[in-house]
C-alpha positions as CSV (number, residue, x, y, z in Angstrom):
1,X,-0.3,0.0,-0.1
2,X,1.2,3.7,-0.8
3,X,1.7,6.7,1.4
4,X,1.7,10.5,0.7
5,X,5.0,12.2,1.6
6,X,5.8,16.0,1.4
7,X,8.9,17.1,-0.2
8,X,11.3,14.5,0.1
9,X,14.4,16.1,-0.4
10,X,17.0,16.3,2.4
11,X,18.6,13.6,4.2
12,X,15.6,12.8,6.8
13,X,13.0,11.8,3.9
14,X,16.0,9.9,2.3
15,X,16.0,7.8,5.1
16,X,12.1,7.7,5.6
17,X,11.6,6.6,1.6
18,X,14.7,4.4,1.9
19,X,13.2,2.5,5.0
20,X,9.7,2.1,4.0
21,X,10.7,1.3,0.2
22,X,12.8,-1.8,2.4
23,X,9.6,-2.9,3.6
24,X,7.6,-2.5,0.6
25,X,5.8,0.6,0.7
26,X,5.5,2.6,-2.3
27,X,5.6,6.9,-1.8
28,X,3.5,9.8,-3.4
29,X,5.6,12.6,-3.4
30,X,3.5,15.9,-3.0
31,X,5.7,19.4,-3.3
32,X,4.3,22.5,-1.8
33,X,7.1,24.6,-3.9
34,X,8.3,24.5,-7.2
35,X,11.7,25.4,-5.9
36,X,11.6,21.9,-3.8
37,X,10.0,20.1,-6.9
38,X,13.1,21.4,-9.0
39,X,15.6,20.0,-6.0
40,X,13.9,16.8,-6.5
41,X,14.4,16.8,-10.3
42,X,17.9,17.8,-10.1
43,X,19.0,15.9,-7.0
44,X,17.0,13.8,-5.1
45,X,14.9,11.9,-7.5
46,X,18.3,10.0,-8.7
47,X,18.8,8.3,-5.4
48,X,15.3,8.0,-4.1
49,X,13.0,7.9,-7.5
50,X,12.9,4.2,-7.0
51,X,10.6,4.9,-4.1
52,X,8.3,7.3,-5.4
53,X,5.4,5.9,-7.5
54,X,3.8,9.2,-8.2
55,X,4.5,13.2,-8.0
56,X,2.5,16.2,-7.5
57,X,3.5,19.7,-7.3
58,X,1.0,21.8,-5.3
59,X,1.2,25.3,-7.8
60,X,-0.6,22.7,-10.3
61,X,-3.5,22.5,-8.6
62,X,-6.1,25.1,-7.9
63,X,-6.6,24.1,-4.4
64,X,-5.6,21.3,-1.7
65,X,-9.3,19.8,-2.3
66,X,-8.8,19.5,-6.1
67,X,-5.4,18.1,-5.5
68,X,-6.7,15.5,-2.7
69,X,-9.3,14.4,-5.0
70,X,-7.1,13.8,-7.9
71,X,-5.1,11.5,-5.3
72,X,-7.7,9.8,-4.1
73,X,-8.8,8.9,-7.8
74,X,-5.9,6.9,-8.4
75,X,-4.8,6.0,-4.6
76,X,-8.2,5.2,-3.1
77,X,-6.8,3.4,-0.2
78,X,-3.4,5.3,1.7
79,X,-1.5,4.2,5.0
80,X,-0.8,7.8,5.8
81,X,0.9,11.2,5.1
82,X,4.2,12.1,6.2
83,X,4.8,16.1,6.5
84,X,8.3,15.6,8.0
85,X,9.7,19.3,8.6
86,X,8.1,22.4,10.1
87,X,7.1,23.9,6.9
88,X,5.0,21.3,6.0
89,X,3.2,20.2,9.0
90,X,0.0,22.3,8.4
91,X,-0.3,21.5,4.6
92,X,0.3,17.8,5.6
93,X,-2.5,18.0,7.8
94,X,-5.0,19.4,5.9
95,X,-4.2,17.1,3.2
96,X,-4.9,14.4,5.5
97,X,-8.2,15.1,6.6
98,X,-9.0,15.5,2.5
99,X,-7.7,12.3,2.1
100,X,-9.4,10.6,5.0
101,X,-6.3,9.9,7.2
102,X,-6.4,9.3,10.9
103,X,-3.0,12.1,11.3
104,X,-3.4,14.9,13.2
105,X,-6.3,17.4,12.2
106,X,-5.6,20.8,11.1
107,X,-6.8,22.4,14.3
108,X,-4.0,20.6,16.0
109,X,-1.1,21.5,13.6
110,X,-2.5,25.5,13.4
111,X,-1.7,25.8,17.1
112,X,1.7,23.6,16.9
113,X,2.7,25.8,14.1
114,X,1.9,29.1,15.6
115,X,3.9,30.0,18.9
116,X,1.3,32.5,19.9
117,X,-1.7,30.1,19.7
118,X,0.2,27.4,21.0
119,X,0.9,29.4,24.3
120,X,-2.6,31.0,24.3
121,X,-3.8,27.2,23.7
122,X,-1.4,25.6,27.3
123,X,-2.4,28.7,29.0
124,X,-6.1,28.3,28.7
125,X,-5.6,24.4,29.9
126,X,-3.4,25.5,33.1
127,X,-1.5,22.2,33.2
128,X,1.9,23.2,32.4
129,X,4.1,26.1,32.9
130,X,3.8,28.8,30.0
131,X,5.5,32.2,30.5
132,X,3.8,35.3,29.4
133,X,3.2,36.1,25.7
134,X,1.6,38.3,23.1
135,X,1.2,39.2,19.4
136,X,1.3,42.8,19.0
137,X,0.8,45.2,16.0
138,X,2.1,48.3,17.4
139,X,4.8,50.0,19.3
140,X,1.9,51.2,22.0
141,X,1.1,47.6,22.6
142,X,4.8,46.3,22.7
143,X,5.7,48.8,25.4
144,X,2.4,47.8,27.5
145,X,3.5,44.3,27.2
146,X,6.8,45.0,28.8
147,X,5.1,47.2,31.6
148,X,3.0,44.3,32.1
149,X,5.7,41.8,32.6
150,X,8.1,44.1,34.7
151,X,11.4,43.0,33.3
152,X,13.9,43.2,30.7
153,X,14.8,41.5,28.6
154,X,12.1,40.6,26.5
155,X,11.9,38.1,23.9
156,X,10.6,39.5,20.2
157,X,10.2,36.9,17.7
158,X,7.9,35.8,14.5
159,X,5.0,33.5,15.5
160,X,6.0,31.2,12.9
161,X,9.8,31.2,13.0
162,X,12.1,28.4,13.3
163,X,16.2,28.0,13.8
164,X,16.2,31.2,16.0
165,X,15.8,33.4,13.1
166,X,14.7,37.0,13.5
167,X,14.8,36.5,17.4
168,X,16.0,39.2,19.5
169,X,16.6,40.3,23.1
170,X,15.7,43.7,23.8
171,X,16.7,45.6,27.0
172,X,15.4,48.9,26.6
173,X,12.2,51.0,25.2
174,X,14.2,51.9,21.9
175,X,15.7,48.1,20.9
176,X,11.9,47.0,21.7
177,X,10.7,49.3,19.0
178,X,13.6,48.3,16.6
179,X,13.4,44.7,17.0
180,X,9.6,44.5,16.7
181,X,10.2,46.8,13.4
182,X,12.8,44.2,12.8
183,X,10.4,41.0,12.9
184,X,7.4,42.5,10.9
185,X,9.6,43.8,8.2
186,X,10.2,40.3,7.7
187,X,6.7,39.8,7.0
188,X,5.5,37.7,10.2
189,X,3.4,38.7,13.2
190,X,5.2,40.0,16.0
191,X,5.3,37.8,19.4
192,X,6.3,39.3,22.6
193,X,7.5,36.9,25.5
194,X,8.7,37.1,29.2
195,X,11.9,36.1,29.3
196,X,12.9,32.8,31.3
197,X,16.6,32.7,32.5
198,X,18.1,29.1,33.5
199,X,19.4,26.4,31.1
200,X,18.0,25.7,27.9
201,X,16.9,22.2,27.3
202,X,16.0,20.3,24.1
203,X,13.6,17.0,24.3
204,X,13.2,14.7,21.3
205,X,10.9,12.3,21.0
206,X,8.2,10.0,19.7
207,X,4.5,10.4,20.0
208,X,2.3,7.1,19.5
209,X,-1.2,6.9,18.5
210,X,-2.5,7.1,22.4
211,X,-0.6,10.4,22.6
212,X,2.3,8.6,25.0
213,X,5.6,10.5,23.9
214,X,8.6,8.3,24.0
215,X,11.3,10.8,24.9
216,X,14.3,9.3,22.7
217,X,16.9,12.3,23.6
218,X,17.6,15.2,25.6
219,X,20.1,17.9,24.5
220,X,21.7,21.1,26.5
221,X,22.0,24.1,24.8
222,X,25.5,26.5,25.3
223,X,24.5,29.4,23.5
224,X,27.0,32.5,23.7
225,X,27.0,35.9,23.0
226,X,29.6,37.4,19.8
227,X,30.0,40.4,18.0
228,X,27.1,41.8,19.7
229,X,24.7,39.1,18.9
230,X,23.4,37.1,21.9
231,X,22.0,33.5,22.2
232,X,24.0,32.3,19.2
233,X,24.4,28.5,19.6
234,X,28.3,27.2,20.3
235,X,27.6,23.9,21.4
236,X,24.6,21.5,22.2
237,X,25.6,18.2,24.5
238,X,23.7,14.8,25.6
239,X,21.9,14.9,28.9
240,X,22.0,11.1,30.2
241,X,18.4,9.7,31.2
242,X,20.0,9.5,34.9
243,X,20.4,13.2,35.0
244,X,18.0,14.9,37.3
245,X,17.0,17.4,34.5
246,X,16.1,14.4,31.9
247,X,13.5,13.3,34.1
248,X,12.3,17.0,34.9
249,X,11.9,17.8,31.5
250,X,10.5,14.5,30.2
251,X,7.6,14.5,32.6
252,X,7.0,18.2,31.3
253,X,7.3,17.4,27.4
254,X,4.8,14.6,28.3
255,X,2.1,16.7,29.6
256,X,2.5,19.6,27.0
257,X,1.7,16.9,24.2
258,X,-1.1,15.7,25.9
259,X,-2.5,19.1,26.5
260,X,-1.7,20.0,22.9
261,X,-3.1,16.5,21.9
262,X,-0.5,15.7,19.5
263,X,-0.8,12.1,18.1
264,X,1.6,9.7,15.9
265,X,4.3,12.5,15.4
266,X,8.0,13.2,16.2
267,X,8.6,16.1,18.2
268,X,11.1,18.4,18.9
269,X,10.8,20.9,22.2
270,X,12.8,23.2,23.6
271,X,12.3,24.8,27.3
272,X,14.1,26.6,29.8
273,X,14.4,25.5,33.5
274,X,15.1,27.5,36.2
275,X,14.5,27.4,39.9
276,X,10.7,27.1,39.2
277,X,11.4,24.3,36.8
278,X,10.7,23.7,33.2
279,X,8.6,26.6,31.0
280,X,8.0,25.9,27.1
281,X,10.3,28.1,24.9
282,X,8.4,26.2,21.7
283,X,7.5,22.6,20.2
284,X,7.4,21.7,16.7
285,X,5.7,18.5,15.6
286,X,9.1,17.3,13.5
287,X,12.3,15.9,14.1
288,X,15.1,18.4,15.6
289,X,17.0,20.6,13.1
290,X,20.0,20.0,11.4
291,X,20.9,16.2,11.5
292,X,20.2,15.9,15.5
293,X,18.1,13.2,14.9
294,X,20.5,11.1,13.2
295,X,22.9,11.5,15.7
296,X,20.3,10.2,18.4
297,X,19.6,7.8,16.3
298,X,23.4,6.7,16.4
299,X,23.5,7.3,20.1
300,X,20.7,4.1,20.5
301,X,22.1,2.2,17.3
302,X,18.8,2.3,15.9
303,X,16.9,4.4,13.5
304,X,14.7,7.1,15.1
305,X,13.3,8.2,11.6
306,X,12.6,4.5,11.1
307,X,10.5,4.5,14.5
308,X,8.8,7.6,13.6
309,X,7.9,6.6,10.3
310,X,5.8,3.5,11.9
311,X,4.3,6.0,14.1
312,X,3.2,8.0,10.9
313,X,1.5,5.1,8.7
314,X,0.2,2.8,12.0
315,X,-1.3,2.9,15.5
316,X,1.8,1.0,17.4
317,X,2.3,1.6,21.1
318,X,5.5,3.0,21.9
319,X,7.8,1.1,24.8
320,X,11.3,1.9,26.2
321,X,12.0,-1.4,24.8
322,X,12.2,0.2,21.5
323,X,15.2,2.5,22.6
324,X,18.9,1.0,23.9
325,X,18.8,3.3,27.0
326,X,22.3,1.6,28.1
327,X,23.9,2.7,25.0
328,X,22.9,6.1,24.8
329,X,23.7,6.6,28.3
330,X,27.3,5.1,27.6
331,X,27.8,7.2,24.9
332,X,28.8,11.1,25.0
333,X,27.9,13.6,22.4
334,X,28.1,17.1,21.2
335,X,26.8,19.2,18.2
336,X,29.7,21.6,17.9
337,X,28.8,25.1,15.9
338,X,31.2,27.5,14.3
339,X,30.8,31.4,14.8
340,X,31.7,33.6,11.9
341,X,32.6,37.3,13.3
342,X,33.0,38.8,9.8
343,X,31.9,38.1,6.4
344,X,33.6,36.6,3.7
345,X,32.1,37.3,0.5
346,X,34.2,34.2,-1.3
347,X,35.5,31.5,0.5
348,X,39.5,31.2,-1.1
349,X,40.6,28.5,1.2
350,X,38.8,26.3,4.1
351,X,41.2,25.4,6.8
352,X,41.4,22.4,9.3
353,X,38.9,20.0,7.8
354,X,41.5,17.2,8.1
355,X,43.0,18.0,11.7
356,X,38.9,17.6,12.5
357,X,38.4,14.6,10.7
358,X,41.2,13.1,12.6
359,X,40.0,13.7,16.0
360,X,39.1,10.6,17.8
361,X,35.7,11.4,18.3
362,X,34.7,12.9,15.0
363,X,31.7,11.2,13.5
364,X,30.8,13.5,10.6
365,X,30.1,17.1,9.6
366,X,26.6,18.5,9.5
367,X,27.9,21.8,7.5
368,X,31.1,23.1,5.9
369,X,31.0,25.8,3.5
370,X,33.0,25.3,0.3
371,X,35.4,27.5,-1.9
372,X,33.7,29.4,-3.9
373,X,30.8,30.1,-1.4
374,X,30.1,32.9,0.9
375,X,30.9,32.8,4.7
376,X,28.2,35.3,5.9
377,X,27.9,36.7,9.8
378,X,26.5,34.2,12.2
379,X,23.3,35.6,13.3
380,X,21.2,32.4,13.4
381,X,21.4,28.9,13.5
382,X,21.1,28.9,9.2
383,X,24.3,31.2,9.6
384,X,26.5,29.4,11.5
385,X,30.1,29.0,9.8
386,X,30.0,25.6,10.1
387,X,28.5,22.1,12.3
388,X,29.9,18.8,13.6
389,X,29.0,15.9,15.0
390,X,31.2,14.3,18.0
391,X,30.5,10.7,19.5
392,X,32.8,9.0,22.0
393,X,32.8,7.0,25.4
394,X,35.0,9.3,27.3
395,X,33.2,13.0,27.8
396,X,37.0,14.5,28.2
397,X,38.0,13.5,24.8
398,X,34.7,15.2,23.6
399,X,35.6,18.4,25.1
400,X,39.2,18.1,23.9
401,X,38.0,17.6,20.7
402,X,35.5,20.3,20.7
403,X,38.1,22.6,21.5
404,X,40.6,21.5,18.8
405,X,37.6,22.1,16.5
406,X,37.2,25.6,17.3
407,X,40.7,26.5,17.2
408,X,41.2,24.6,13.6
409,X,38.2,25.3,11.5
410,X,37.9,28.6,9.7
411,X,37.5,30.3,6.4
412,X,39.8,32.5,4.4
C-alpha cells in the first residue's frame, strides 16, 4: 500500500523513503513549492526515485481539495501522510483530512505551528507552566506588554519562525521598538514573550497513537554572545537519562504533548529550566533540526526516523524497549557550531578539515562551507559557519576535540 510524503528532499526524507521502500511501501510525493520540486528533479530523484510511484506539485492545482481528489482517484487506499518538517505540517494536516487519513487534525497542527496560538492554548488549559506572551501590532502594545511583564530583556520573535531566525532580546524601549520593526519587516506577526532564565534544554521524542510520548534524547544548549549578537549556538551536548533534569523535562514534555493533543508524530521541544522548573520555549511536530535525529539514532544504535515512520503510518504503541538506553547513556555526544564574526564574500580556502576529521571523537560534519561560497556573519542557526558532530565514550575526549575544532576550522 502507498503513503503520501511531502517534499522528500534532504537527509531525513531520504532515510524515511529508503526504510519504507525496503518494507514494500510505495511513496506518493507531493511538493509544496516549485523550488523543492526542482531540487527533487535535479538531485534527490536520482537516489530516491525508485521508492516514489507518483509525484504532484501543489502549484499545479487550484486548491488542496482538488489535489486530494486527484490523489484519491488513483490511490483510494492510503496508509498515511508524512509531513516531516516544520514548513509542511499544516499542508500535511489539511491534505490528510481531505484524504480521510487519521493523522493530526488541521486544528491541532495550527496550534503547533503558531507560537502565540500554542501558548494561549496551553495557558487556557492551566496544566503546564507557560511564560507570558502576546502578539502585538504596534509600539504602544509592545511597550504595554513590557510594562505588564516588568522585566528586561523581552523576547521578540515571529509567530511562525524557526532556527532562531529573527529572535531578539531587547533591554530598552528603543531596542524593543527597533526589534519589533525588524520582525514585522520580515513579513511575520510579532510575538513578544516574557524572558525565562536558566538552562535551555531540548527534548526530542516520538508520540504514538494514544498520545503517549517516548522521549528518545535530551540535549543541553550552550548558547553564547559574540560580535554583539546574543544567544548564538556554540555547542549542544547530550543529557543522560539518569540526570535529574532528564526526568524533569521528560515529564513536562509529556504534559505539553497531552495538552496539545498530538498523535503519531515526532516532536522537537525546547524548554528553559530555572528554579521554578521547566517552561516551554516552543515545540514543533517534527524531527530536531540539522542532523540531530541522525545523531540520536547513533546513540541508540537504531534509526529513530524508522521508529517515527511506523507512527506516521500506523497505530503502534511505543515502549522504552524500542530504544537502547544503556548505549545512549554510555556514549557522549556533542554538536559543535562555528561562529563567523565577519563576512567573507567568497571563500578562497577552508582550513582545518583534515585535522578535525582525525579527531578521536569525530563522527561527521553537518555543514562545512566550500571554496567559492559566501561565509556570512553568524546571526542564527542558518548562518552558522559550520556544524560538527562528535561521539565518544570519554567526555574528556569530546571536550578536548570540541575545543580543537573551534581552533582549527576557519575560512579565508
